[in-house]
N, C-alpha and C positions, 0 to 999 in steps of 0.2 A: 569233278571238283578241281578247278584250276587254281593254282597258287596265286594269292593276291596280297600277301604280306611279304614285304621286302626284307633285306638283311638287317639294316639298322632297326627297323620296326620290330623284327623278331627278337633281336637282342634286348631291346628296351622292354618288350612284353615279358620276356623270360625273367629279367631282373626284377621287375615290379611283381610278377607272379610269385617268384621265390621269396621276395621280401614279405609279401602278404601272408603266404603260407607259414613262413617262419614266425610271424606275428601271431598267427592262430595257434601255433604249437608252443608258444611261449619261449622261443629261442632267442629273442632279443632282450638283452639285459636291461633292467629298469623299466620295461614296458609290460603292462599286464596283457596276457593273452585275451583275444577277443574272437568270438564266433565269426564276426564279419571278415576276418582274415581269410577264411576259406573261399571267398569270392576270387582270391588269387589264382584258383585253379582255372578260371576262364582265360585270363591272358596267358597263363602258362600253356594251356591246351592249344590256343590259337598260335602261339609261338612254335610249338612242336609240330602242329599240322601244317602251318604256313597258309592257313585259310581262315578268313574272318567273315562270318555270315553277314554282319551289317555292311561290310565293305561291298559284298555282292549286291545287297539291296540298293545301295546308293551308287553303284557303278564305280567304286573307287578301287585303286590298286597302288601299292607302294613298291611293287616289283619293277626292276629295270626293264626298259623297253627292249624287245628282242629284234 
């Protein structure tokens, strides 16, 4: 499993993932918690692993060239 998610991409995925999980847990004031927020675990997981399965399928990579 070769890394295919670059630095900025990882940071953005982590931020979006954390925001969605916070939404699911009801941690955002004034916003009702929703079950759909748990989908945030997907971008959070890809940010942690540095690997995105759809990127592999389509031959994409946001990693810097070596």
